[in-house]
C-alpha positions as CSV (number, residue, x, y, z in Angstrom):
1,M,-22.5,-26.7,-43.3
2,S,-20.4,-29.1,-41.7
3,A,-18.6,-26.5,-39.6
4,L,-22.2,-25.9,-38.1
5,I,-22.5,-29.3,-37.0
6,R,-19.1,-29.8,-35.7
7,H,-18.7,-31.0,-31.7
8,D,-15.2,-30.7,-31.0
9,E,-13.6,-28.9,-27.9
10,S,-13.6,-25.7,-29.7
11,S,-17.3,-25.6,-30.5
12,A,-18.3,-27.0,-27.1
13,A,-16.9,-24.1,-25.3
14,G,-19.7,-21.9,-26.9
15,P,-19.9,-18.1,-27.3
16,G,-17.5,-15.8,-25.0
17,P,-19.4,-13.4,-22.8
18,E,-18.9,-10.5,-25.1
19,V,-21.3,-12.3,-27.3
20,W,-23.8,-12.9,-24.8
21,T,-23.4,-9.2,-23.8
22,L,-24.0,-8.1,-27.1
23,G,-26.9,-10.0,-27.9
24,F,-28.5,-9.0,-25.0
25,L,-27.6,-5.4,-25.5
26,E,-29.3,-5.6,-28.9
27,A,-32.5,-7.2,-27.6
28,L,-32.9,-4.6,-25.3
29,R,-32.5,-1.9,-28.2
30,R,-34.9,-3.9,-30.2
31,Y,-37.2,-3.7,-27.1
32,R,-36.9,-0.4,-26.7
33,R,-37.5,0.5,-30.4
34,I,-40.7,-1.7,-30.8
35,T,-42.2,-0.3,-27.4
36,L,-41.7,3.3,-28.2
37,V,-43.2,2.5,-31.8
38,G,-46.1,0.8,-30.3
39,W,-46.8,3.4,-27.7
40,L,-46.9,6.0,-30.5
41,V,-49.2,4.3,-32.4
42,A,-51.6,3.7,-29.8
43,S,-51.3,7.4,-28.9
44,A,-52.2,8.3,-32.6
45,G,-55.4,6.1,-32.2
46,V,-56.5,7.8,-29.1
47,A,-55.5,11.3,-30.6
48,G,-57.5,10.6,-33.9
49,L,-60.4,9.7,-31.7
50,L,-60.3,12.5,-29.5
51,L,-59.8,14.9,-32.6
52,R,-62.6,13.5,-34.5
53,W,-64.7,13.5,-31.4
54,S,-64.3,17.3,-30.9
55,S,-64.9,18.0,-34.6
56,P,-68.1,19.1,-35.9
57,G,-70.3,16.4,-37.5
58,M,-71.4,12.9,-36.5
59,L,-68.9,10.5,-35.0
60,G,-69.3,7.3,-37.0
61,L,-68.8,3.7,-36.4
62,A,-65.7,3.8,-39.0
63,D,-64.0,6.6,-36.9
64,I,-64.7,4.7,-33.4
65,L,-63.5,1.3,-35.2
66,V,-60.5,2.8,-36.8
67,S,-59.1,4.5,-33.8
68,A,-59.8,1.3,-31.7
69,L,-58.0,-0.9,-34.0
70,T,-55.0,1.6,-34.2
71,V,-54.8,1.4,-30.5
72,A,-55.1,-2.1,-30.5
73,A,-52.1,-2.5,-32.9
74,G,-50.0,-0.3,-30.7
75,V,-50.8,-2.3,-27.6
76,L,-50.0,-5.6,-29.6
77,L,-46.5,-4.0,-30.7
78,V,-45.7,-3.3,-27.2
79,H,-46.8,-7.0,-26.2
80,Y,-44.7,-8.1,-29.2
81,G,-41.6,-6.4,-27.8
82,I,-42.1,-7.6,-24.3
83,E,-42.5,-11.2,-25.4
84,A,-39.2,-11.0,-27.6
85,L,-37.3,-9.8,-25.3
86,S,-38.6,-12.3,-22.7
87,G,-37.9,-14.9,-25.2
88,F,-34.4,-13.8,-25.7
89,I,-34.0,-13.9,-21.9
90,H,-35.2,-17.2,-21.5
91,T,-33.2,-18.9,-24.3
92,A,-30.0,-17.2,-23.3
93,L,-30.3,-18.4,-19.8
94,A,-31.0,-21.7,-20.8
95,A,-28.0,-22.0,-23.3
96,M,-25.4,-19.9,-21.4
97,P,-22.7,-21.3,-19.2
98,Q,-23.5,-21.3,-15.6
99,E,-20.1,-19.9,-14.5
100,G,-18.3,-16.9,-15.7
101,L,-21.3,-14.8,-16.6
102,G,-22.9,-14.3,-13.0
103,E,-23.4,-10.7,-13.3
104,L,-24.7,-10.6,-16.7
105,R,-27.1,-13.5,-15.7
106,E,-28.3,-11.6,-12.7
107,L,-28.9,-8.8,-14.9
108,M,-31.1,-10.9,-17.1
109,E,-32.8,-12.3,-14.4
110,E,-33.6,-8.8,-12.9
111,V,-35.0,-7.7,-16.4
112,D,-37.0,-10.8,-16.5
113,R,-38.8,-10.6,-13.0
114,G,-39.0,-6.6,-13.7
115,G,-40.9,-4.4,-16.2
116,W,-39.7,-1.8,-18.7
117,Q,-37.9,0.5,-16.1
118,E,-35.3,-2.6,-15.2
119,A,-35.1,-3.3,-19.3
120,F,-34.2,0.7,-19.6
121,L,-32.0,0.5,-16.6
122,A,-30.2,-2.4,-17.8
123,L,-29.5,-1.1,-21.2
124,R,-28.1,2.1,-19.5
125,R,-25.8,0.0,-17.4
126,L,-24.8,-2.1,-20.3
127,R,-24.0,1.2,-22.3
128,R,-22.1,2.5,-19.6
129,A,-20.0,-0.8,-19.0
130,G,-18.9,0.0,-22.9
131,A,-20.6,-3.0,-24.1
132,G,-21.4,-1.4,-27.3
133,P,-21.8,2.1,-29.1
134,T,-23.6,4.7,-27.5
135,T,-25.7,5.9,-30.9
136,L,-28.4,3.8,-32.2
């Protein structure tokens, strides 16, 4: 516990660039997983409604409600993924040293300003740069 509270020169330097890069890479991977699962869940809700609609019989309120809730759950998962990535980026940019990490800082700011395409491009750039293994 005392090692976590220590404030000497070695702890003041903070983590190196590899730690920030690997942390950002993992945040991007988590964002990708959560977003894909969220869109799959939302698609399942839409597909369920369409399949029930085309089948014989009456479409009940419960069918519509279950499908609507499934779509809402998927969209909320996507929103959670976006917020988690944004939270990581804002926290990292605030804690990251100003010097020495210019390219990574620019990449994080680009992802923060952009959307899902920028996040997937950043993931691809980090993997190409050798920041981590290419398998999930």
